[in-house]
C-alpha positions as CSV (number, residue, x, y, z in Angstrom):
1,M,167.4,159.0,151.2
2,A,164.3,160.0,150.9
3,D,161.7,157.9,153.4
4,P,160.1,155.1,150.7
5,A,156.9,155.9,153.2
6,S,157.0,159.5,151.7
7,V,157.5,158.5,148.3
8,P,153.8,159.3,145.9
9,R,152.7,155.7,144.6
10,P,152.3,155.9,140.8
11,R,148.3,156.7,140.3
12,W,147.3,153.8,137.5
13,D,144.6,155.7,136.5
14,A,147.1,158.7,135.6
15,F,149.2,156.0,133.3
16,A,146.3,155.0,131.3
17,A,145.4,159.0,130.7
18,I,148.6,159.7,129.7
19,G,148.9,156.2,127.5
20,A,145.1,157.4,126.2
21,G,146.3,160.9,125.2
22,G,149.4,159.7,124.0
23,A,147.9,157.7,121.4
24,L,145.9,160.0,119.9
25,G,148.8,162.9,119.9
26,S,150.8,160.4,118.1
27,L,147.7,159.8,115.5
28,A,147.4,163.3,115.3
29,R,151.3,163.7,114.7
30,Y,151.5,161.0,112.1
31,G,148.0,162.2,110.4
32,L,149.7,166.1,109.5
33,S,153.2,164.4,108.5
34,V,151.1,162.7,105.5
35,A,148.8,165.6,105.2
36,V,151.8,167.3,104.5
37,P,154.8,165.4,103.7
38,H,158.5,167.5,102.8
39,S,161.0,166.4,100.4
40,P,164.5,165.1,101.5
41,G,166.3,168.1,101.8
42,R,163.4,170.7,102.0
43,F,162.1,172.3,104.9
44,P,159.7,170.3,106.8
45,L,156.7,172.0,107.6
46,S,154.9,169.2,108.9
47,T,156.9,169.1,112.1
48,F,157.1,172.9,112.4
49,A,154.0,173.3,112.2
50,T,153.6,169.9,114.9
51,N,155.9,171.9,117.4
52,V,154.5,175.2,117.4
53,S,150.6,174.2,117.4
54,G,151.6,172.1,120.7
55,C,153.5,174.8,121.8
56,L,150.5,176.6,121.6
57,L,148.1,174.6,122.7
58,I,149.9,173.8,126.0
59,G,150.4,177.6,126.5
60,V,146.3,177.0,126.3
61,L,146.6,174.6,128.6
62,M,148.8,176.2,131.5
63,A,146.2,179.3,131.3
64,L,143.0,177.2,131.2
65,L,144.5,174.9,134.2
66,T,146.1,177.3,136.7
67,A,143.1,179.6,136.2
68,A,140.5,176.4,137.2
69,K,139.3,176.6,140.8
70,K,139.8,172.6,141.0
71,P,140.4,171.2,137.7
72,H,140.2,167.1,138.1
73,R,143.6,165.4,138.2
74,L,143.9,163.7,135.2
75,L,143.3,167.0,133.0
76,R,147.3,167.2,132.5
77,P,148.4,164.4,131.9
78,F,145.9,163.5,129.7
79,L,146.0,166.3,127.4
80,G,149.4,167.7,128.1
81,V,151.1,164.6,128.9
82,G,149.5,162.7,126.8
83,I,148.4,164.4,124.0
84,L,150.1,167.2,123.8
85,G,153.2,164.8,124.2
86,G,152.1,162.6,121.6
87,Y,151.8,165.7,119.1
88,T,155.1,167.3,119.4
89,T,158.1,165.9,118.3
90,F,161.8,166.9,120.0
91,S,162.9,163.5,117.9
92,T,161.8,164.3,114.5
93,Y,162.7,168.2,114.7
94,A,166.3,167.2,115.7
95,T,166.6,164.1,112.6
96,D,165.1,167.2,110.3
97,T,167.5,169.1,111.1
98,L,170.9,166.7,110.8
99,D,168.9,165.8,107.3
100,L,168.9,169.3,106.0
101,V,172.6,169.5,107.0
102,M,173.6,166.3,105.3
103,A,171.4,167.1,102.5
104,G,174.0,170.1,102.0
105,R,171.7,172.8,102.8
106,P,173.0,174.0,106.3
107,F,172.3,177.3,106.2
108,T,168.0,175.8,105.8
109,G,169.2,173.5,109.0
110,L,170.3,175.9,111.0
111,A,167.4,177.9,110.0
112,Y,165.0,175.3,111.3
113,A,166.5,174.8,114.0
114,F,167.0,178.2,115.4
115,A,163.1,179.2,113.9
116,T,161.0,176.3,115.6
117,V,162.4,177.2,119.1
118,A,161.7,180.6,118.4
119,A,158.3,180.2,117.1
120,A,157.6,177.4,119.5
121,L,158.1,179.9,123.0
122,V,156.6,182.4,120.8
123,A,153.6,179.9,120.4
124,V,153.3,178.8,124.1
125,Y,153.9,182.4,125.3
126,A,151.1,184.0,123.3
127,G,148.8,180.9,123.9
128,H,149.0,181.6,127.3
129,E,148.7,185.1,127.6
130,I,145.1,185.0,125.0
131,T,143.8,182.6,127.0
132,R,144.3,184.6,130.2
133,A,143.0,188.0,128.3
134,V,140.0,185.5,126.7
135,R,139.4,184.5,129.8
136,K,138.5,187.7,131.7
């Protein structure tokens, strides 16, 4: 069991940064879903675009933060956990996949499920590597 004195105490400024960032990211996600709606049984392009672009941006963020000499300690909580955590959405991705399968479009549902994961992985890697290359 860990010594209670060695367990870091929560930092309320980090909670505030995450909350503020999460609100902004969630509003951005909602705005994209309104701007690019999809009908039931159709490919959920806005959720796909949200998750892939969020992964690209987290790759950029991580490349910038790891290269920075001493980044502000609230940058990662605000931008990564808050904004990008609120912006991307695994729950909507899972629901959209199930909706496609239940609508009699199992191939589209499976294609969406696999394409999202594949594109997200490529996006986070691309964001990280492109940012590192540009910074050199």
